[in-house]
DRENDO-1510 file (C-alpha; in Angstrom, 1 decimal, always signed):
<recs>
REC; n; res; u; v; w
REC; 1; MET; -17.8; +0.5; -30.2 .
REC; 2; GLY; -14.4; +0.4; -31.8 .
REC; 3; LEU; -11.5; -1.9; -31.0 .
REC; 4; GLN; -9.0; +0.8; -30.2 .
REC; 5; PHE; -8.8; +2.2; -26.7 .
REC; 6; GLY; -6.8; +4.8; -24.8 .
REC; 7; ILE; -5.8; +3.3; -21.5 .
REC; 8; LYS; -4.8; +5.6; -18.6 .
REC; 9; GLU; -6.6; +4.9; -15.3 .
REC; 10; VAL; -5.3; +2.4; -12.8 .
REC; 11; TYR; -7.4; -0.7; -11.8 .
REC; 12; ASN; -9.3; -0.9; -8.6 .
REC; 13; LEU; -8.4; -4.3; -7.2 .
REC; 14; ASN; -10.3; -6.8; -5.0 .
REC; 15; ILE; -7.9; -9.4; -3.6 .
REC; 16; VAL; -9.7; -12.5; -2.5 .
REC; 17; ASP; -8.5; -15.6; -0.6 .
REC; 18; PHE; -8.1; -18.4; -3.1 .
REC; 19; ALA; -9.1; -21.2; -0.8 .
REC; 20; THR; -12.2; -19.6; +0.9 .
REC; 21; ASN; -13.3; -17.0; -1.7 .
REC; 22; LYS; -13.6; -14.4; +1.1 .
REC; 23; PRO; -12.6; -10.8; +0.2 .
REC; 24; PHE; -9.3; -9.9; +1.8 .
REC; 25; ILE; -8.2; -6.4; +0.7 .
REC; 26; TYR; -9.8; -3.7; -1.6 .
REC; 27; VAL; -7.2; -1.4; -3.2 .
REC; 28; ASP; -8.7; +1.7; -4.9 .
REC; 29; TYR; -5.6; +3.8; -4.4 .
REC; 30; ALA; -2.9; +2.1; -6.5 .
REC; 31; GLU; -0.4; +4.2; -8.3 .
REC; 32; ALA; +0.1; +1.6; -11.1 .
REC; 33; THR; -0.9; -2.0; -12.0 .
REC; 34; THR; +1.4; -3.7; -14.5 .
REC; 35; ASN; +0.7; -7.1; -16.2 .
REC; 36; GLU; +4.0; -8.4; -17.6 .
REC; 37; ASN; +4.0; -11.5; -19.9 .
REC; 38; THR; +7.1; -13.4; -20.9 .
REC; 39; ALA; +7.9; -16.5; -22.9 .
REC; 40; GLU; +10.9; -18.4; -24.2 .
REC; 41; ARG; +11.6; -19.3; -27.8 .
REC; 42; THR; +13.7; -22.2; -29.0 .
REC; 43; SER; +14.8; -22.2; -32.6 .
REC; 44; LEU; +15.3; -25.1; -35.0 .
REC; 45; LYS; +18.1; -24.5; -37.4 .
REC; 46; GLY; +19.8; -26.4; -40.2 .
REC; 47; GLY; +21.0; -26.3; -43.8 .
REC; 48; GLN; +24.1; -24.7; -45.3 .
REC; 49; GLY; +24.6; -21.6; -43.3 .
REC; 50; TYR; +22.6; -23.1; -40.4 .
REC; 51; TYR; +19.6; -20.8; -40.9 .
REC; 52; LYS; +16.5; -20.7; -38.9 .
REC; 53; LEU; +13.8; -23.2; -40.0 .
REC; 54; MET; +11.2; -22.8; -37.3 .
REC; 55; ASP; +10.6; -21.7; -33.7 .
REC; 56; PHE; +9.0; -23.4; -30.7 .
REC; 57; ASP; +7.5; -21.1; -28.1 .
REC; 58; HIS; +7.3; -22.3; -24.5 .
REC; 59; SER; +7.6; -21.4; -20.8 .
REC; 60; LYS; +5.1; -18.5; -20.8 .
REC; 61; GLU; +4.9; -16.7; -17.5 .
REC; 62; SER; +2.7; -13.8; -16.3 .
REC; 63; THR; +3.0; -11.5; -13.4 .
REC; 64; LEU; +1.1; -8.6; -11.9 .
REC; 65; LYS; +3.1; -5.7; -10.3 .
REC; 66; LEU; +1.1; -3.5; -8.0 .
REC; 67; THR; +2.5; -0.2; -6.9 .
REC; 68; VAL; +0.7; +1.5; -3.9 .
REC; 69; PRO; +1.5; +5.0; -2.4 .
REC; 70; LEU; -0.6; +4.1; +0.7 .
REC; 71; VAL; +0.8; +1.3; +2.8 .
REC; 72; ASP; -2.0; -1.0; +4.0 .
REC; 73; ILE; -0.9; -3.0; +7.0 .
REC; 74; LYS; -3.1; -5.9; +5.7 .
REC; 75; LEU; -1.0; -5.9; +2.6 .
REC; 76; LEU; +2.2; -6.1; +4.6 .
REC; 77; ALA; +0.7; -8.9; +6.7 .
REC; 78; MET; -0.2; -10.7; +3.4 .
REC; 79; LEU; +3.4; -10.4; +2.1 .
REC; 80; ALA; +4.8; -11.6; +5.4 .
REC; 81; GLY; +2.4; -14.6; +5.4 .
REC; 82; ASP; +1.0; -13.6; +8.7 .
REC; 83; ASP; -2.4; -12.7; +10.1 .
REC; 84; LEU; -3.2; -9.2; +11.2 .
REC; 85; VAL; -4.3; -9.5; +14.8 .
REC; 86; GLU; -5.8; -7.0; +17.2 .
REC; 87; GLY; -5.0; -6.8; +20.9 .
REC; 88; ALA; -2.8; -5.5; +23.6 .
REC; 89; THR; +0.9; -6.3; +23.3 .
REC; 90; SER; +4.1; -5.3; +25.0 .
REC; 91; VAL; +6.0; -2.3; +23.4 .
REC; 92; PHE; +9.0; -0.2; +24.2 .
REC; 93; LYS; +9.1; +3.5; +25.0 .
REC; 94; ARG; +11.9; +6.1; +25.3 .
REC; 95; GLU; +11.1; +9.5; +26.6 .
REC; 96; GLU; +12.9; +12.5; +28.0 .
REC; 97; LEU; +11.5; +13.8; +31.3 .
REC; 98; THR; +12.2; +16.5; +33.9 .
REC; 99; VAL; +12.9; +15.5; +37.5 .
REC; 100; THR; +10.4; +16.9; +40.0 .
REC; 101; TYR; +9.2; +16.3; +43.6 .
REC; 102; LEU; +7.1; +13.2; +44.1 .
REC; 103; GLU; +5.9; +13.8; +47.7 .
REC; 104; ASP; +9.1; +13.5; +49.7 .
REC; 105; ASN; +11.4; +12.1; +47.0 .
REC; 106; MET; +12.8; +13.2; +43.7 .
REC; 107; GLY; +11.3; +11.4; +40.7 .
REC; 108; ILE; +9.6; +11.5; +37.3 .
REC; 109; ILE; +6.1; +10.8; +36.0 .
REC; 110; LEU; +5.9; +8.5; +33.0 .
REC; 111; SER; +3.4; +9.0; +30.2 .
REC; 112; GLU; +2.5; +5.2; +30.3 .
REC; 113; THR; +2.3; +2.6; +33.0 .
REC; 114; PRO; +5.2; +0.1; +33.0 .
REC; 115; ILE; +4.2; -3.6; +32.6 .
REC; 116; ASP; +6.2; -4.5; +35.7 .
REC; 117; GLU; +6.8; -2.3; +38.7 .
REC; 118; ASP; +10.1; -4.0; +39.4 .
REC; 119; THR; +12.8; -1.3; +39.6 .
REC; 120; ASP; +14.9; -3.2; +37.1 .
REC; 121; THR; +12.3; -2.8; +34.4 .
REC; 122; VAL; +12.6; +1.0; +34.2 .
REC; 123; VAL; +16.0; +2.2; +33.0 .
REC; 124; VAL; +16.9; +5.9; +33.6 .
REC; 125; HIS; +19.9; +7.8; +32.5 .
REC; 126; LYS; +20.8; +11.5; +32.8 .
REC; 127; LEU; +20.4; +13.3; +29.5 .
REC; 128; GLU; +23.7; +14.3; +28.1 .
REC; 129; GLY; +23.7; +16.9; +25.3 .
REC; 130; LEU; +20.6; +16.8; +23.1 .
REC; 131; ARG; +19.9; +13.1; +23.0 .
REC; 132; ASP; +22.7; +11.0; +24.5 .
REC; 133; TYR; +22.6; +8.6; +27.4 .
REC; 134; GLY; +24.7; +9.9; +30.3 .
REC; 135; LYS; +25.2; +8.4; +33.7 .
REC; 136; GLU; +22.7; +5.8; +34.8 .
REC; 137; VAL; +20.4; +6.9; +37.6 .
REC; 138; THR; +19.3; +4.5; +40.4 .
REC; 139; VAL; +15.5; +3.8; +40.4 .
REC; 140; SER; +14.4; +3.4; +44.1 .
REC; 141; ASN; +10.7; +2.7; +43.5 .
REC; 142; VAL; +8.1; +2.3; +40.8 .
REC; 143; GLU; +4.4; +2.8; +41.6 .
REC; 144; GLY; +2.2; +3.1; +38.5 .
REC; 145; LYS; +3.5; +6.0; +36.4 .
REC; 146; ASN; +5.5; +7.5; +39.3 .
REC; 147; VAL; +9.2; +6.6; +39.4 .
REC; 148; GLU; +11.3; +7.6; +42.4 .
REC; 149; LEU; +15.0; +8.3; +41.7 .
REC; 150; THR; +18.2; +8.6; +43.7 .
REC; 151; GLY; +21.0; +11.0; +43.1 .
REC; 152; VAL; +19.2; +13.6; +40.9 .
REC; 153; ASP; +18.2; +17.2; +41.3 .
REC; 154; ASP; +14.9; +19.0; +40.8 .
REC; 155; GLY; +14.6; +20.2; +37.1 .
REC; 156; GLU; +17.3; +17.8; +35.8 .
REC; 157; LYS; +16.7; +16.2; +32.5 .
REC; 158; VAL; +16.7; +12.4; +32.2 .
REC; 159; VAL; +16.1; +9.7; +29.6 .
REC; 160; VAL; +13.8; +6.8; +30.4 .
REC; 161; PHE; +13.4; +3.4; +28.7 .
REC; 162; TYR; +10.7; +0.9; +29.6 .
REC; 163; GLN; +8.0; -1.4; +28.4 .
REC; 164; TYR; +4.2; -0.8; +28.6 .
REC; 165; SER; +1.1; -2.6; +27.3 .
REC; 166; SER; -0.4; -1.1; +24.1 .
REC; 167; PRO; -4.1; -0.4; +23.8 .
REC; 168; ALA; -6.4; -3.3; +23.0 .
REC; 169; THR; -7.1; -1.8; +19.6 .
REC; 170; ALA; -3.4; -2.1; +18.5 .
REC; 171; LYS; -2.8; -4.1; +15.4 .
REC; 172; LYS; +0.2; -6.4; +14.9 .
REC; 173; PHE; +1.8; -8.6; +12.3 .
REC; 174; SER; +5.2; -10.3; +12.3 .
REC; 175; ILE; +7.7; -11.3; +9.7 .
REC; 176; LYS; +8.5; -14.9; +10.5 .
REC; 177; ALA; +11.1; -17.1; +9.0 .
REC; 178; ASN; +8.7; -20.0; +8.4 .
REC; 179; LYS; +5.7; -18.1; +7.0 .
REC; 180; PHE; +5.0; -17.2; +3.4 .
REC; 181; PRO; +2.2; -15.5; +1.4 .
REC; 182; LYS; -1.0; -17.4; +0.6 .
REC; 183; THR; -2.6; -17.9; -2.8 .
REC; 184; VAL; -5.2; -15.4; -3.9 .
REC; 185; LYS; -7.5; -14.3; -6.7 .
REC; 186; ILE; -7.6; -10.8; -8.0 .
REC; 187; PHE; -10.5; -9.0; -9.6 .
REC; 188; GLY; -9.8; -5.6; -11.2 .
REC; 189; ASP; -12.1; -2.8; -12.4 .
REC; 190; GLY; -10.8; -0.3; -14.9 .
REC; 191; LEU; -11.7; +2.2; -17.6 .
REC; 192; TRP; -10.6; +2.1; -21.2 .
REC; 193; ARG; -11.6; +5.0; -23.5 .
REC; 194; ASP; -13.1; +4.2; -26.9 .
REC; 195; GLN; -11.1; +6.0; -29.6 .
REC; 196; GLU; -14.1; +6.3; -31.9 .
REC; 197; THR; -16.8; +7.6; -29.4 .
REC; 198; GLY; -14.6; +9.1; -26.7 .
REC; 199; MET; -16.7; +7.2; -24.2 .
REC; 200; ASP; -15.2; +5.3; -21.2 .
REC; 201; LYS; -15.8; +1.6; -21.2 .
REC; 202; ALA; -15.8; -0.5; -18.1 .
REC; 203; VAL; -13.1; -3.2; -18.1 .
REC; 204; LYS; -13.0; -6.3; -15.9 .
REC; 205; MET; -9.6; -7.9; -15.2 .
REC; 206; MET; -9.8; -11.4; -13.7 .
REC; 207; ILE; -6.7; -13.1; -12.4 .
REC; 208; HIS; -7.7; -16.7; -11.5 .
REC; 209; LYS; -4.8; -17.7; -9.3 .
REC; 210; ALA; -1.9; -15.7; -8.0 .
REC; 211; LYS; +0.6; -15.6; -5.2 .
REC; 212; PRO; +2.6; -12.6; -3.9 .
REC; 213; GLN; +6.3; -12.9; -4.1 .
REC; 214; ALA; +7.8; -13.0; -0.6 .
REC; 215; ASN; +10.4; -10.5; -1.6 .
REC; 216; PHE; +9.5; -6.9; -0.7 .
REC; 217; THR; +11.2; -3.8; +0.5 .
REC; 218; LEU; +9.7; -1.3; +2.9 .
REC; 219; THR; +11.8; +1.9; +2.8 .
REC; 220; THR; +11.3; +4.9; +5.1 .
REC; 221; SER; +13.0; +8.1; +4.0 .
REC; 222; GLY; +13.3; +11.7; +5.2 .
REC; 223; SER; +13.0; +13.1; +1.7 .
REC; 224; ASP; +10.6; +10.7; -0.1 .
REC; 225; VAL; +7.3; +9.2; +0.7 .
REC; 226; THR; +7.1; +5.4; +1.1 .
REC; 227; THR; +5.8; +3.4; -1.9 .
REC; 228; LEU; +5.2; -0.3; -1.7 .
REC; 229; GLU; +5.7; -2.5; -4.7 .
REC; 230; ILE; +4.2; -6.0; -4.8 .
REC; 231; THR; +4.7; -8.6; -7.5 .
REC; 232; PHE; +2.2; -11.5; -7.9 .
REC; 233; ASP; +3.2; -14.6; -9.8 .
REC; 234; LEU; +0.2; -15.8; -11.8 .
REC; 235; TYR; -0.8; -19.5; -12.3 .
REC; 236; PRO; -3.0; -20.8; -15.1 .
REC; 237; ILE; -6.2; -22.7; -14.7 .
REC; 238; LYS; -8.1; -24.6; -17.4 .
REC; 239; ASP; -10.8; -22.5; -19.0 .
REC; 240; ALA; -14.0; -23.6; -20.8 .
REC; 241; ASP; -12.1; -24.2; -24.1 .
REC; 242; GLY; -9.6; -26.4; -22.3 .
REC; 243; ASP; -6.8; -23.9; -22.6 .
REC; 244; MET; -4.7; -22.8; -19.6 .
REC; 245; SER; -5.6; -19.2; -18.8 .
REC; 246; TYR; -3.7; -16.8; -16.6 .
REC; 247; ILE; -5.8; -13.7; -16.8 .
REC; 248; ASP; -9.0; -12.5; -18.6 .
REC; 249; TYR; -9.8; -9.0; -19.8 .
REC; 250; VAL; -13.5; -8.2; -20.5 .
REC; 251; VAL; -14.5; -4.9; -22.1 .
REC; 252; LEU; -18.1; -4.1; -21.3 .
</recs>
């Protein structure tokens, strides 16, 4: 095996809870993984002309930038510092419906059952144009998905706004002002190609301690797919030689 490698493939990453060592997320669909290392240098100068005598290096920092084209909601929850929970929750719904006969009254049939059958909880407006809210319509009765209306005609289009309970399988996370990402470990598996033999060698990347930056942007666009970028700050731990190590690369 030579010491020169061609590097192309992205790493597959296991993100593990630092405190419990329990696997948290497996990412085998990353677009790019970038390890950036920076340091500062302070120069000692003197003599006639005030030339450089020596340098002192310090303040080394290391980060891992992860770019993913698939947005895992567990990753979003991790960045938000929240837990991904499963269960029914109240959600809003807007739908456009056509007025029809409900027994002896005019009304509409909702696609979901409102949380509360109080007439104030279902708001109905006549549809104006393609999407706008026109005159508000009086709701006289709500029974399950059936909503009776006053002052509308058969076949008339209306816009309805209400709350209903999501399925018990719904998953939820929140972005909270007082919650931040937890510390993790990251184990990566990659391939480096030996320049001499042309054979791919397995490479292990081990990040001992990291924390996602709380800053992230989630953009939805009509012309581009959503890509999520996550930056992890790395923290050193003392290795077997007594040095402070950020990250290990092992070529097998």
